[in-house]
PDB file of N, CA, C and O in Angstrom:
ATOM      1  N   ASP A   1       0.807  -1.204   0.000  1.00  0.00           N
ATOM      2  CA  ASP A   1       0.000   0.000   0.000  1.00  0.00           C
ATOM      3  C   ASP A   1       0.845   1.260   0.000  1.00  0.00           C
ATOM      4  O   ASP A   1       0.295   2.362   0.013  1.00  0.00           O
ATOM      5  N   GLY A   2       2.160   1.133  -0.014  1.00  0.00           N
ATOM      6  CA  GLY A   2       3.030   2.291  -0.083  1.00  0.00           C
ATOM      7  C   GLY A   2       3.346   2.923   1.246  1.00  0.00           C
ATOM      8  O   GLY A   2       4.153   3.851   1.294  1.00  0.00           O
ATOM      9  N   ALA A   3       2.743   2.460   2.342  1.00  0.00           N
ATOM     10  CA  ALA A   3       3.015   3.027   3.654  1.00  0.00           C
ATOM     11  C   ALA A   3       4.357   2.519   4.140  1.00  0.00           C
ATOM     12  O   ALA A   3       4.688   1.350   3.944  1.00  0.00           O
ATOM     13  N   PRO A   4       5.148   3.404   4.785  1.00  0.00           N
ATOM     14  CA  PRO A   4       6.444   2.959   5.285  1.00  0.00           C
ATOM     15  C   PRO A   4       6.268   1.975   6.434  1.00  0.00           C
ATOM     16  O   PRO A   4       5.319   2.080   7.211  1.00  0.00           O
ATOM     17  N   ALA A   5       7.176   1.027   6.538  1.00  0.00           N
ATOM     18  CA  ALA A   5       7.116   0.049   7.613  1.00  0.00           C
ATOM     19  C   ALA A   5       7.496   0.712   8.933  1.00  0.00           C
ATOM     20  O   ALA A   5       8.359   1.590   8.955  1.00  0.00           O
ATOM     21  N   PRO A   6       6.859   0.303  10.040  1.00  0.00           N
ATOM     22  CA  PRO A   6       7.230   0.874  11.327  1.00  0.00           C
ATOM     23  C   PRO A   6       8.641   0.461  11.695  1.00  0.00           C
ATOM     24  O   PRO A   6       9.143  -0.548  11.201  1.00  0.00           O
ATOM     25  N   ALA A   7       9.289   1.234  12.561  1.00  0.00           N
ATOM     26  CA  ALA A   7      10.660   0.950  12.956  1.00  0.00           C
ATOM     27  C   ALA A   7      10.748  -0.390  13.681  1.00  0.00           C
ATOM     28  O   ALA A   7      11.749  -1.097  13.563  1.00  0.00           O
ATOM     29  N   SER A   8       9.706  -0.740  14.429  1.00  0.00           N
ATOM     30  CA  SER A   8       9.704  -2.014  15.128  1.00  0.00           C
ATOM     31  C   SER A   8       8.264  -2.424  15.416  1.00  0.00           C
ATOM     32  O   SER A   8       7.339  -1.619  15.312  1.00  0.00           O
ATOM     33  N   VAL A   9       8.098  -3.683  15.779  1.00  0.00           N
ATOM     34  CA  VAL A   9       6.767  -4.166  16.147  1.00  0.00           C
ATOM     35  C   VAL A   9       6.306  -3.445  17.404  1.00  0.00           C
ATOM     36  O   VAL A   9       5.125  -3.124  17.536  1.00  0.00           O
ATOM     37  N   THR A  10       7.227  -3.188  18.328  1.00  0.00           N
ATOM     38  CA  THR A  10       6.888  -2.482  19.562  1.00  0.00           C
ATOM     39  C   THR A  10       6.337  -1.095  19.253  1.00  0.00           C
ATOM     40  O   THR A  10       5.341  -0.676  19.842  1.00  0.00           O
ATOM     41  N   ALA A  11       6.979  -0.384  18.333  1.00  0.00           N
ATOM     42  CA  ALA A  11       6.516   0.953  17.949  1.00  0.00           C
ATOM     43  C   ALA A  11       5.129   0.875  17.325  1.00  0.00           C
ATOM     44  O   ALA A  11       4.279   1.729  17.577  1.00  0.00           O
ATOM     45  N   LEU A  12       4.906  -0.143  16.515  1.00  0.00           N
ATOM     46  CA  LEU A  12       3.599  -0.316  15.877  1.00  0.00           C
ATOM     47  C   LEU A  12       2.521  -0.568  16.927  1.00  0.00           C
ATOM     48  O   LEU A  12       1.465   0.062  16.902  1.00  0.00           O
ATOM     49  N   LEU A  13       2.789  -1.488  17.846  1.00  0.00           N
ATOM     50  CA  LEU A  13       1.808  -1.813  18.881  1.00  0.00           C
ATOM     51  C   LEU A  13       1.556  -0.637  19.825  1.00  0.00           C
ATOM     52  O   LEU A  13       0.467  -0.511  20.385  1.00  0.00           O
ATOM     53  N   ALA A  14       2.549   0.215  19.998  1.00  0.00           N
ATOM     54  CA  ALA A  14       2.392   1.379  20.874  1.00  0.00           C
ATOM     55  C   ALA A  14       1.741   2.547  20.135  1.00  0.00           C
ATOM     56  O   ALA A  14       1.504   3.604  20.720  1.00  0.00           O
ATOM     57  N   GLY A  15       1.455   2.351  18.846  1.00  0.00           N
ATOM     58  CA  GLY A  15       0.818   3.416  18.073  1.00  0.00           C
ATOM     59  C   GLY A  15       1.784   4.493  17.643  1.00  0.00           C
ATOM     60  O   GLY A  15       1.371   5.627  17.396  1.00  0.00           O
ATOM     61  N   ARG A  16       3.063   4.168  17.547  1.00  0.00           N
ATOM     62  CA  ARG A  16       4.069   5.161  17.174  1.00  0.00           C
ATOM     63  C   ARG A  16       4.659   4.868  15.807  1.00  0.00           C
ATOM     64  O   ARG A  16       5.865   5.007  15.601  1.00  0.00           O
ATOM     65  N   SER A  17       3.830   4.472  14.894  1.00  0.00           N
ATOM     66  CA  SER A  17       4.328   4.237  13.543  1.00  0.00           C
ATOM     67  C   SER A  17       4.549   5.587  12.862  1.00  0.00           C
ATOM     68  O   SER A  17       4.146   6.626  13.386  1.00  0.00           O
ATOM     69  N   ALA A  18       5.171   5.565  11.726  1.00  0.00           N
ATOM     70  CA  ALA A  18       5.471   6.806  11.001  1.00  0.00           C
ATOM     71  C   ALA A  18       4.181   7.542  10.670  1.00  0.00           C
ATOM     72  O   ALA A  18       3.191   6.916  10.291  1.00  0.00           O
ATOM     73  N   PRO A  19       4.182   8.860  10.809  1.00  0.00           N
ATOM     74  CA  PRO A  19       2.969   9.617  10.485  1.00  0.00           C
ATOM     75  C   PRO A  19       2.674   9.553   8.992  1.00  0.00           C
ATOM     76  O   PRO A  19       3.584   9.491   8.165  1.00  0.00           O
ATOM     77  N   ALA A  20       1.404   9.570   8.671  1.00  0.00           N
ATOM     78  CA  ALA A  20       0.990   9.540   7.271  1.00  0.00           C
ATOM     79  C   ALA A  20       1.325  10.873   6.610  1.00  0.00           C
ATOM     80  O   ALA A  20       1.166  11.936   7.211  1.00  0.00           O
ATOM     81  N   VAL A  21       1.785  10.803   5.385  1.00  0.00           N
ATOM     82  CA  VAL A  21       2.068  12.013   4.624  1.00  0.00           C
ATOM     83  C   VAL A  21       0.766  12.474   3.988  1.00  0.00           C
ATOM     84  O   VAL A  21       0.112  11.715   3.272  1.00  0.00           O
ATOM     85  N   ARG A  22       0.396  13.709   4.250  1.00  0.00           N
ATOM     86  CA  ARG A  22      -0.835  14.243   3.687  1.00  0.00           C
ATOM     87  C   ARG A  22      -0.494  15.209   2.567  1.00  0.00           C
ATOM     88  O   ARG A  22       0.313  16.123   2.738  1.00  0.00           O
ATOM     89  N   ALA A  23      -1.106  14.999   1.449  1.00  0.00           N
ATOM     90  CA  ALA A  23      -0.912  15.895   0.317  1.00  0.00           C
ATOM     91  C   ALA A  23      -1.845  17.092   0.483  1.00  0.00           C
ATOM     92  O   ALA A  23      -2.998  16.949   0.888  1.00  0.00           O
ATOM     93  N   ARG A  24      -1.324  18.270   0.164  1.00  0.00           N
ATOM     94  CA  ARG A  24      -2.101  19.499   0.256  1.00  0.00           C
ATOM     95  C   ARG A  24      -2.487  19.924  -1.153  1.00  0.00           C
ATOM     96  O   ARG A  24      -1.648  19.939  -2.053  1.00  0.00           O
ATOM     97  N   ILE A  25      -3.759  20.270  -1.343  1.00  0.00           N
ATOM     98  CA  ILE A  25      -4.220  20.744  -2.648  1.00  0.00           C
ATOM     99  C   ILE A  25      -3.648  22.138  -2.877  1.00  0.00           C
ATOM    100  O   ILE A  25      -3.865  23.048  -2.077  1.00  0.00           O
ATOM    101  N   VAL A  26      -2.922  22.295  -3.968  1.00  0.00           N
ATOM    102  CA  VAL A  26      -2.371  23.600  -4.348  1.00  0.00           C
ATOM    103  C   VAL A  26      -3.264  24.239  -5.402  1.00  0.00           C
ATOM    104  O   VAL A  26      -3.549  25.435  -5.343  1.00  0.00           O
ATOM    105  N   CYS A  27      -3.705  23.435  -6.366  1.00  0.00           N
ATOM    106  CA  CYS A  27      -4.579  23.921  -7.432  1.00  0.00           C
ATOM    107  C   CYS A  27      -5.984  23.386  -7.196  1.00  0.00           C
ATOM    108  O   CYS A  27      -6.280  22.227  -7.486  1.00  0.00           O
ATOM    109  N   ALA A  28      -6.842  24.247  -6.665  1.00  0.00           N
ATOM    110  CA  ALA A  28      -8.213  23.829  -6.359  1.00  0.00           C
ATOM    111  C   ALA A  28      -9.022  23.575  -7.628  1.00  0.00           C
ATOM    112  O   ALA A  28      -9.905  22.716  -7.639  1.00  0.00           O
ATOM    113  N   CYS A  29      -8.733  24.302  -8.680  1.00  0.00           N
ATOM    114  CA  CYS A  29      -9.495  24.136  -9.925  1.00  0.00           C
ATOM    115  C   CYS A  29      -9.343  22.735 -10.508  1.00  0.00           C
ATOM    116  O   CYS A  29     -10.303  22.170 -11.032  1.00  0.00           O
ATOM    117  N   ARG A  30      -8.142  22.178 -10.416  1.00  0.00           N
ATOM    118  CA  ARG A  30      -7.852  20.872 -11.015  1.00  0.00           C
ATOM    119  C   ARG A  30      -7.514  19.807  -9.966  1.00  0.00           C
ATOM    120  O   ARG A  30      -7.151  18.685 -10.319  1.00  0.00           O
ATOM    121  N   SER A  31      -7.631  20.155  -8.677  1.00  0.00           N
ATOM    122  CA  SER A  31      -7.336  19.237  -7.565  1.00  0.00           C
ATOM    123  C   SER A  31      -5.933  18.643  -7.658  1.00  0.00           C
ATOM    124  O   SER A  31      -5.748  17.437  -7.499  1.00  0.00           O
ATOM    125  N   VAL A  32      -4.954  19.498  -7.918  1.00  0.00           N
ATOM    126  CA  VAL A  32      -3.567  19.055  -8.030  1.00  0.00           C
ATOM    127  C   VAL A  32      -2.881  19.303  -6.686  1.00  0.00           C
ATOM    128  O   VAL A  32      -2.950  20.399  -6.130  1.00  0.00           O
ATOM    129  N   THR A  33      -2.220  18.267  -6.180  1.00  0.00           N
ATOM    130  CA  THR A  33      -1.587  18.355  -4.867  1.00  0.00           C
ATOM    131  C   THR A  33      -0.139  18.831  -4.950  1.00  0.00           C
ATOM    132  O   THR A  33       0.483  18.822  -6.013  1.00  0.00           O
ATOM    133  N   ASP A  34       0.377  19.249  -3.788  1.00  0.00           N
ATOM    134  CA  ASP A  34       1.775  19.645  -3.702  1.00  0.00           C
ATOM    135  C   ASP A  34       2.693  18.472  -4.039  1.00  0.00           C
ATOM    136  O   ASP A  34       3.766  18.669  -4.609  1.00  0.00           O
ATOM    137  N   VAL A  35       2.282  17.266  -3.694  1.00  0.00           N
ATOM    138  CA  VAL A  35       3.088  16.075  -3.989  1.00  0.00           C
ATOM    139  C   VAL A  35       3.186  15.861  -5.499  1.00  0.00           C
ATOM    140  O   VAL A  35       4.266  15.577  -6.016  1.00  0.00           O
ATOM    141  N   ALA A  36       2.072  15.995  -6.203  1.00  0.00           N
ATOM    142  CA  ALA A  36       2.071  15.820  -7.658  1.00  0.00           C
ATOM    143  C   ALA A  36       2.903  16.908  -8.331  1.00  0.00           C
ATOM    144  O   ALA A  36       3.636  16.639  -9.282  1.00  0.00           O
ATOM    145  N   ILE A  37       2.783  18.132  -7.833  1.00  0.00           N
ATOM    146  CA  ILE A  37       3.549  19.241  -8.404  1.00  0.00           C
ATOM    147  C   ILE A  37       5.036  19.018  -8.195  1.00  0.00           C
ATOM    148  O   ILE A  37       5.831  19.198  -9.118  1.00  0.00           O
ATOM    149  N   GLN A  38       5.418  18.624  -6.975  1.00  0.00           N
ATOM    150  CA  GLN A  38       6.834  18.388  -6.707  1.00  0.00           C
ATOM    151  C   GLN A  38       7.373  17.250  -7.547  1.00  0.00           C
ATOM    152  O   GLN A  38       8.506  17.309  -8.024  1.00  0.00           O
ATOM    153  N   ALA A  39       6.569  16.214  -7.732  1.00  0.00           N
ATOM    154  CA  ALA A  39       6.996  15.093  -8.579  1.00  0.00           C
ATOM    155  C   ALA A  39       7.218  15.577 -10.011  1.00  0.00           C
ATOM    156  O   ALA A  39       8.183  15.170 -10.658  1.00  0.00           O
ATOM    157  N   GLY A  40       6.338  16.437 -10.506  1.00  0.00           N
ATOM    158  CA  GLY A  40       6.507  16.996 -11.847  1.00  0.00           C
ATOM    159  C   GLY A  40       7.772  17.829 -11.956  1.00  0.00           C
ATOM    160  O   GLY A  40       8.511  17.726 -12.935  1.00  0.00           O
ATOM    161  N   ILE A  41       8.017  18.652 -10.949  1.00  0.00           N
ATOM    162  CA  ILE A  41       9.229  19.476 -10.934  1.00  0.00           C
ATOM    163  C   ILE A  41      10.462  18.586 -10.891  1.00  0.00           C
ATOM    164  O   ILE A  41      11.450  18.844 -11.580  1.00  0.00           O
ATOM    165  N   ASP A  42      10.398  17.531 -10.074  1.00  0.00           N
ATOM    166  CA  ASP A  42      11.531  16.612  -9.958  1.00  0.00           C
ATOM    167  C   ASP A  42      11.840  15.898 -11.271  1.00  0.00           C
ATOM    168  O   ASP A  42      12.978  15.489 -11.499  1.00  0.00           O
ATOM    169  N   THR A  43      10.836  15.745 -12.135  1.00  0.00           N
ATOM    170  CA  THR A  43      11.085  15.109 -13.431  1.00  0.00           C
ATOM    171  C   THR A  43      11.496  16.123 -14.494  1.00  0.00           C
ATOM    172  O   THR A  43      11.715  15.756 -15.648  1.00  0.00           O
ATOM    173  N   GLY A  44      11.602  17.401 -14.111  1.00  0.00           N
ATOM    174  CA  GLY A  44      12.098  18.406 -15.028  1.00  0.00           C
ATOM    175  C   GLY A  44      11.053  19.305 -15.663  1.00  0.00           C
ATOM    176  O   GLY A  44      11.379  20.079 -16.563  1.00  0.00           O
ATOM    177  N   LEU A  45       9.801  19.222 -15.218  1.00  0.00           N
ATOM    178  CA  LEU A  45       8.777  20.086 -15.806  1.00  0.00           C
ATOM    179  C   LEU A  45       8.986  21.534 -15.387  1.00  0.00           C
ATOM    180  O   LEU A  45       9.329  21.816 -14.239  1.00  0.00           O
ATOM    181  N   ASP A  46       8.776  22.442 -16.322  1.00  0.00           N
ATOM    182  CA  ASP A  46       8.763  23.866 -16.013  1.00  0.00           C
ATOM    183  C   ASP A  46       7.308  24.294 -15.858  1.00  0.00           C
ATOM    184  O   ASP A  46       6.420  23.442 -15.814  1.00  0.00           O
ATOM    185  N   LEU A  47       7.046  25.598 -15.773  1.00  0.00           N
ATOM    186  CA  LEU A  47       5.676  26.065 -15.573  1.00  0.00           C
ATOM    187  C   LEU A  47       4.762  25.606 -16.700  1.00  0.00           C
ATOM    188  O   LEU A  47       3.658  25.126 -16.445  1.00  0.00           O
ATOM    189  N   ASP A  48       5.207  25.746 -17.932  1.00  0.00           N
ATOM    190  CA  ASP A  48       4.386  25.287 -19.060  1.00  0.00           C
ATOM    191  C   ASP A  48       4.155  23.780 -19.003  1.00  0.00           C
ATOM    192  O   ASP A  48       3.065  23.304 -19.319  1.00  0.00           O
ATOM    193  N   GLY A  49       5.174  23.036 -18.602  1.00  0.00           N
ATOM    194  CA  GLY A  49       5.044  21.592 -18.477  1.00  0.00           C
ATOM    195  C   GLY A  49       4.059  21.191 -17.393  1.00  0.00           C
ATOM    196  O   GLY A  49       3.268  20.267 -17.582  1.00  0.00           O
ATOM    197  N   LEU A  50       4.101  21.885 -16.245  1.00  0.00           N
ATOM    198  CA  LEU A  50       3.147  21.618 -15.166  1.00  0.00           C
ATOM    199  C   LEU A  50       1.726  21.896 -15.636  1.00  0.00           C
ATOM    200  O   LEU A  50       0.798  21.143 -15.342  1.00  0.00           O
ATOM    201  N   ARG A  51       1.576  22.988 -16.368  1.00  0.00           N
ATOM    202  CA  ARG A  51       0.244  23.317 -16.903  1.00  0.00           C
ATOM    203  C   ARG A  51      -0.236  22.244 -17.871  1.00  0.00           C
ATOM    204  O   ARG A  51      -1.386  21.810 -17.814  1.00  0.00           O
ATOM    205  N   ARG A  52       0.646  21.827 -18.745  1.00  0.00           N
ATOM    206  CA  ARG A  52       0.293  20.846 -19.775  1.00  0.00           C
ATOM    207  C   ARG A  52       0.035  19.468 -19.171  1.00  0.00           C
ATOM    208  O   ARG A  52      -0.966  18.830 -19.494  1.00  0.00           O
ATOM    209  N   GLU A  53       0.926  19.007 -18.299  1.00  0.00           N
ATOM    210  CA  GLU A  53       0.848  17.641 -17.774  1.00  0.00           C
ATOM    211  C   GLU A  53      -0.153  17.479 -16.626  1.00  0.00           C
ATOM    212  O   GLU A  53      -0.856  16.471 -16.551  1.00  0.00           O
ATOM    213  N   LEU A  54      -0.217  18.475 -15.731  1.00  0.00           N
ATOM    214  CA  LEU A  54      -1.067  18.350 -14.540  1.00  0.00           C
ATOM    215  C   LEU A  54      -2.330  19.201 -14.607  1.00  0.00           C
ATOM    216  O   LEU A  54      -3.306  18.935 -13.906  1.00  0.00           O
ATOM    217  N   GLY A  55      -2.304  20.222 -15.453  1.00  0.00           N
ATOM    218  CA  GLY A  55      -3.456  21.113 -15.556  1.00  0.00           C
ATOM    219  C   GLY A  55      -3.454  22.244 -14.552  1.00  0.00           C
ATOM    220  O   GLY A  55      -4.302  23.133 -14.624  1.00  0.00           O
ATOM    221  N   CYS A  56      -2.513  22.228 -13.611  1.00  0.00           N
ATOM    222  CA  CYS A  56      -2.480  23.294 -12.610  1.00  0.00           C
ATOM    223  C   CYS A  56      -2.072  24.610 -13.277  1.00  0.00           C
ATOM    224  O   CYS A  56      -1.268  24.633 -14.209  1.00  0.00           O
ATOM    225  N   GLY A  57      -2.648  25.698 -12.773  1.00  0.00           N
ATOM    226  CA  GLY A  57      -2.344  27.015 -13.328  1.00  0.00           C
ATOM    227  C   GLY A  57      -3.132  27.350 -14.577  1.00  0.00           C
ATOM    228  O   GLY A  57      -2.883  28.379 -15.205  1.00  0.00           O
ATOM    229  N   THR A  58      -4.075  26.504 -14.951  1.00  0.00           N
ATOM    230  CA  THR A  58      -4.829  26.749 -16.182  1.00  0.00           C
ATOM    231  C   THR A  58      -6.258  27.203 -15.932  1.00  0.00           C
ATOM    232  O   THR A  58      -6.968  27.573 -16.867  1.00  0.00           O
ATOM    233  N   GLY A  59      -6.685  27.176 -14.670  1.00  0.00           N
ATOM    234  CA  GLY A  59      -8.043  27.609 -14.336  1.00  0.00           C
ATOM    235  C   GLY A  59      -8.020  29.074 -13.935  1.00  0.00           C
ATOM    236  O   GLY A  59      -7.846  29.957 -14.774  1.00  0.00           O
ATOM    237  N   CYS A  60      -8.195  29.319 -12.656  1.00  0.00           N
ATOM    238  CA  CYS A  60      -8.260  30.702 -12.162  1.00  0.00           C
ATOM    239  C   CYS A  60      -6.887  31.351 -12.061  1.00  0.00           C
ATOM    240  O   CYS A  60      -6.779  32.577 -12.072  1.00  0.00           O
ATOM    241  N   GLY A  61      -5.827  30.531 -11.963  1.00  0.00           N
ATOM    242  CA  GLY A  61      -4.474  31.070 -11.903  1.00  0.00           C
ATOM    243  C   GLY A  61      -3.978  31.432 -10.515  1.00  0.00           C
ATOM    244  O   GLY A  61      -2.850  31.905 -10.377  1.00  0.00           O
ATOM    245  N   SER A  62      -4.784  31.225  -9.487  1.00  0.00           N
ATOM    246  CA  SER A  62      -4.347  31.618  -8.146  1.00  0.00           C
ATOM    247  C   SER A  62      -3.189  30.764  -7.625  1.00  0.00           C
ATOM    248  O   SER A  62      -2.510  31.173  -6.684  1.00  0.00           O
ATOM    249  N   CYS A  63      -2.951  29.606  -8.205  1.00  0.00           N
ATOM    250  CA  CYS A  63      -1.844  28.755  -7.768  1.00  0.00           C
ATOM    251  C   CYS A  63      -0.530  29.086  -8.475  1.00  0.00           C
ATOM    252  O   CYS A  63       0.524  28.591  -8.074  1.00  0.00           O
ATOM    253  N   VAL A  64      -0.574  29.901  -9.504  1.00  0.00           N
ATOM    254  CA  VAL A  64       0.634  30.190 -10.285  1.00  0.00           C
ATOM    255  C   VAL A  64       1.767  30.783  -9.435  1.00  0.00           C
ATOM    256  O   VAL A  64       2.916  30.388  -9.628  1.00  0.00           O
ATOM    257  N   PRO A  65       1.501  31.711  -8.504  1.00  0.00           N
ATOM    258  CA  PRO A  65       2.605  32.197  -7.670  1.00  0.00           C
ATOM    259  C   PRO A  65       3.302  31.078  -6.888  1.00  0.00           C
ATOM    260  O   PRO A  65       4.527  31.078  -6.766  1.00  0.00           O
ATOM    261  N   GLU A  66       2.530  30.133  -6.363  1.00  0.00           N
ATOM    262  CA  GLU A  66       3.170  29.025  -5.642  1.00  0.00           C
ATOM    263  C   GLU A  66       3.918  28.110  -6.593  1.00  0.00           C
ATOM    264  O   GLU A  66       4.983  27.600  -6.245  1.00  0.00           O
ATOM    265  N   LEU A  67       3.387  27.892  -7.780  1.00  0.00           N
ATOM    266  CA  LEU A  67       4.106  27.088  -8.771  1.00  0.00           C
ATOM    267  C   LEU A  67       5.447  27.737  -9.094  1.00  0.00           C
ATOM    268  O   LEU A  67       6.477  27.065  -9.150  1.00  0.00           O
ATOM    269  N   ARG A  68       5.421  29.044  -9.303  1.00  0.00           N
ATOM    270  CA  ARG A  68       6.676  29.766  -9.606  1.00  0.00           C
ATOM    271  C   ARG A  68       7.656  29.695  -8.441  1.00  0.00           C
ATOM    272  O   ARG A  68       8.860  29.538  -8.644  1.00  0.00           O
ATOM    273  N   ARG A  69       7.132  29.812  -7.208  1.00  0.00           N
ATOM    274  CA  ARG A  69       7.995  29.744  -6.028  1.00  0.00           C
ATOM    275  C   ARG A  69       8.640  28.367  -5.934  1.00  0.00           C
ATOM    276  O   ARG A  69       9.841  28.258  -5.686  1.00  0.00           O
ATOM    277  N   ARG A  70       7.855  27.326  -6.128  1.00  0.00           N
ATOM    278  CA  ARG A  70       8.395  25.969  -6.065  1.00  0.00           C
ATOM    279  C   ARG A  70       9.436  25.732  -7.161  1.00  0.00           C
ATOM    280  O   ARG A  70      10.458  25.089  -6.920  1.00  0.00           O
ATOM    281  N   LEU A  71       9.180  26.244  -8.344  1.00  0.00           N
ATOM    282  CA  LEU A  71      10.156  26.110  -9.428  1.00  0.00           C
ATOM    283  C   LEU A  71      11.437  26.873  -9.103  1.00  0.00           C
ATOM    284  O   LEU A  71      12.530  26.385  -9.391  1.00  0.00           O
ATOM    285  N   ALA A  72      11.324  28.053  -8.513  1.00  0.00           N
ATOM    286  CA  ALA A  72      12.513  28.832  -8.144  1.00  0.00           C
ATOM    287  C   ALA A  72      13.330  28.111  -7.092  1.00  0.00           C
ATOM    288  O   ALA A  72      14.559  28.084  -7.172  1.00  0.00           O
ATOM    289  N   VAL A  73      12.672  27.530  -6.115  1.00  0.00           N
ATOM    290  CA  VAL A  73      13.372  26.783  -5.068  1.00  0.00           C
ATOM    291  C   VAL A  73      14.088  25.584  -5.675  1.00  0.00           C
ATOM    292  O   VAL A  73      15.223  25.284  -5.304  1.00  0.00           O
ATOM    293  N   ALA A  74      13.435  24.902  -6.600  1.00  0.00           N
ATOM    294  CA  ALA A  74      14.047  23.739  -7.248  1.00  0.00           C
ATOM    295  C   ALA A  74      15.256  24.150  -8.077  1.00  0.00           C
ATOM    296  O   ALA A  74      16.239  23.413  -8.150  1.00  0.00           O
ATOM    297  N   THR A  75      15.186  25.326  -8.705  1.00  0.00           N
ATOM    298  CA  THR A  75      16.306  25.813  -9.522  1.00  0.00           C
ATOM    299  C   THR A  75      17.500  26.140  -8.642  1.00  0.00           C
ATOM    300  O   THR A  75      18.636  25.831  -9.003  1.00  0.00           O
ATOM    301  N   VAL A  76      17.264  26.756  -7.500  1.00  0.00           N
ATOM    302  CA  VAL A  76      18.341  27.099  -6.562  1.00  0.00           C
ATOM    303  C   VAL A  76      18.973  25.837  -6.002  1.00  0.00           C
ATOM    304  O   VAL A  76      20.192  25.767  -5.848  1.00  0.00           O
ATOM    305  N   ALA A  77      18.148  24.833  -5.694  1.00  0.00           N
ATOM    306  CA  ALA A  77      18.637  23.590  -5.107  1.00  0.00           C
ATOM    307  C   ALA A  77      19.438  22.759  -6.108  1.00  0.00           C
ATOM    308  O   ALA A  77      20.263  21.938  -5.707  1.00  0.00           O
ATOM    309  N   ALA A  78      19.208  22.961  -7.386  1.00  0.00           N
ATOM    310  CA  ALA A  78      19.873  22.142  -8.407  1.00  0.00           C
ATOM    311  C   ALA A  78      21.273  22.572  -8.694  1.00  0.00           C
ATOM    312  O   ALA A  78      21.945  21.969  -9.530  1.00  0.00           O
TER     313      ALA A  78
END
């Protein structure tokens, strides 16, 4: 199911397994999550590529500033 394995059986039984990763919706118009956007950026998509492949930034445009910010951060990190 893609969930990470707990560090130990004791941790699992004590309810201390790894916290679930929750995806945050960045593009409400197309229901695109931050995880999907980051995955697209990690594969080399630019703003036009994100728009084309994921549809984000093509509706109301309110997510475009965050898309640009994420792309800028990825460029600096590279």
